[in-house]
C-alpha positions in Angstrom: -10.3 60.3 -59.9 -11.3 59.4 -56.6 -12.3 55.5 -55.0 -13.0 54.4 -51.8 -12.4 50.7 -50.6 -13.4 47.9 -53.0 -13.8 51.0 -55.7 -10.0 51.5 -55.9 -9.3 47.8 -56.4 -11.5 48.8 -59.6 -10.4 51.7 -60.9 -7.1 50.7 -60.9 -8.3 47.7 -62.3 -10.1 49.6 -64.8 -7.3 52.1 -66.0 -5.2 48.5 -66.8 -7.8 48.4 -69.4 -8.6 51.3 -71.2 -7.3 52.9 -73.9 -3.4 53.8 -73.2 -4.4 57.9 -74.4 -6.5 58.5 -71.1 -4.4 60.3 -68.4 -5.2 60.8 -64.7 -3.4 63.6 -63.0 -4.8 63.4 -60.1 -5.7 59.3 -58.6 -7.2 59.3 -54.9 -7.6 56.5 -52.9 -8.9 55.9 -50.2 -9.2 52.1 -47.4 -7.5 51.2 -50.1 -8.2 47.0 -50.5 -4.6 47.0 -52.9 -1.4 45.4 -51.2 0.7 47.5 -49.8 3.3 46.3 -52.4 1.2 46.7 -55.2 2.9 47.3 -58.5 2.2 50.9 -60.1 5.1 50.3 -62.9 2.8 50.5 -65.9 1.0 53.1 -64.8 3.0 55.6 -62.7 4.3 58.0 -64.1 2.7 57.5 -67.9 -0.9 57.2 -67.3 -0.8 58.2 -63.3 0.6 61.7 -62.7 0.1 61.7 -58.8 -1.5 59.1 -56.5 -2.1 60.1 -52.7 -3.3 57.3 -50.1 -5.7 58.2 -47.5 -5.6 55.7 -45.0 -7.4 55.1 -41.9 -5.1 53.3 -39.4 -7.4 52.1 -37.1 -9.6 50.5 -40.3 -11.0 47.3 -39.4 -12.5 45.9 -42.0 -9.6 46.1 -43.9 -7.9 43.9 -41.3 -10.9 41.6 -42.7 -10.3 42.3 -46.2 -6.3 41.3 -45.7 -7.7 38.2 -43.6 -10.5 36.9 -45.4 -10.7 38.2 -49.7 -8.2 36.7 -51.9 -5.6 39.2 -54.3 -6.9 42.7 -51.4 -4.6 43.5 -48.8 -5.1 47.1 -46.6 -2.8 49.7 -47.8 -5.5 52.1 -47.0 -4.4 51.1 -43.3 -0.1 51.0 -43.9 0.6 52.3 -47.4 2.1 51.4 -49.8 5.8 50.6 -49.8 8.5 51.2 -53.0 6.9 54.1 -54.2 8.7 57.2 -53.9 8.8 60.6 -55.1 6.9 64.1 -55.0 3.7 62.4 -57.2 2.9 60.0 -54.4 2.0 60.5 -50.7 0.7 57.8 -48.3 -1.1 60.2 -46.0 -2.3 58.8 -42.2 -5.1 59.9 -40.3 -7.0 58.7 -36.7 -10.1 57.2 -38.2 -11.6 53.9 -39.3 -13.3 52.9 -43.0 -16.0 55.3 -43.1 -14.1 58.8 -41.5 -13.2 60.2 -45.0 -17.2 60.5 -44.5 -17.7 61.4 -41.3 -17.3 63.7 -38.4 -15.8 62.9 -34.9 -19.1 61.8 -33.8 -19.8 60.1 -36.3 -21.9 61.4 -38.0 -22.6 62.0 -42.2 -19.5 65.0 -43.5 -18.5 66.0 -46.5 -15.6 68.1 -44.8 -12.6 66.3 -45.1 -13.3 65.7 -48.6 -14.3 69.3 -49.1 -10.6 69.8 -47.1 -8.4 67.4 -48.1 -9.6 66.2 -51.8 -11.5 68.9 -53.1 -7.4 71.1 -53.2 -6.2 68.5 -54.7 -8.5 67.6 -57.9 -8.7 71.5 -57.9 -5.2 72.3 -58.1 -1.7 71.4 -59.5 -0.3 72.4 -55.9 1.5 70.4 -53.9 0.7 67.2 -52.3 -0.1 67.8 -48.0 2.2 65.2 -45.4 -0.4 63.8 -43.1 0.1 61.4 -40.3 -1.3 61.2 -36.8 -0.2 57.7 -36.5 1.9 58.4 -33.4 5.0 57.1 -32.0 5.4 53.3 -33.3 5.7 50.7 -30.8 6.6 46.5 -30.1 3.0 45.6 -30.6 1.7 47.1 -33.3 4.9 46.3 -35.1 4.1 42.4 -33.9 0.7 43.6 -35.4 1.1 44.1 -38.2 3.8 41.6 -39.2 1.1 39.1 -38.2 -1.7 41.0 -40.5 1.3 40.9 -43.3 1.8 36.9 -42.8 -1.9 36.2 -42.9 -1.9 37.0 -46.9 0.4 34.2 -47.6 -1.9 31.6 -45.2 -5.0 32.9 -46.7 -3.2 31.8 -50.5 -2.4 28.6 -49.2 -6.0 28.4 -48.0 -8.0 29.2 -50.9 -5.7 27.0 -53.3 -5.9 23.8 -50.4 -9.3 24.0 -50.2 -9.8 24.1 -54.5 -7.3 21.5 -54.7 -8.6 19.2 -51.9 -12.8 19.6 -54.1 -10.4 18.9 -57.4 -9.7 16.0 -55.7 -12.3 15.1 -54.6 -14.8 15.9 -57.6 -11.6 13.6 -59.0 -12.5 10.9 -56.2 -15.8 10.7 -57.1 -15.6 10.2 -61.3 -13.2 7.4 -60.6 -16.0 6.1 -57.8 -18.3 6.5 -60.6 -16.3 4.9 -63.5 -16.0 1.7 -61.2 -19.7 1.1 -60.0 -20.2 1.4 -63.7 -17.7 -1.3 -64.6 -18.8 -3.0 -62.2 -22.5 -2.9 -62.5 -21.6 -3.8 -66.4 -19.5 -7.6 -65.2 -22.8 -8.1 -63.0 -24.7 -8.2 -66.4 -22.5 -9.7 -68.2 -22.8 -12.3 -66.0 -26.1 -12.6 -65.5 -26.4 -12.6 -69.3 -24.0 -15.6 -69.3 
């Protein structure tokens, strides 16, 4: 299976809900919106034999996903953490969100898929490693730390907004109930 962007979220969620007898030999994720600390223990190695997570380390779309969309992350930019072994590999390429499907001149192109994915899907050869990130800098580390801290802030904003909306609705209900009570009291006074 090959999945890209939000398709990675759909495929992984789907694998958790289909028959446990369905086995996947190779799962290739590209530009994944899954969180980098995503839990794989229920799928690997029981249901999925090997995972290749191809990352575009210049993928700015995933920064937006990390900042704005609940329950997502940027594993397609920074890789997954905590998975080790010969059946898992984060691979890093020097392009953005659509680089898997484009030539360096940004024209539609299937060379990457043919060269990097087809051999993985048609053979059981070992996973070829790629890491074009270069030397990490202090600025890169600061940016990554900041982006990782966006997730708790995003959750607090979403839940905080929902909490405030709930309080507002309860306030409206209480105000309406008080108004009805006052109207009934006024009607009773007018009748007497």
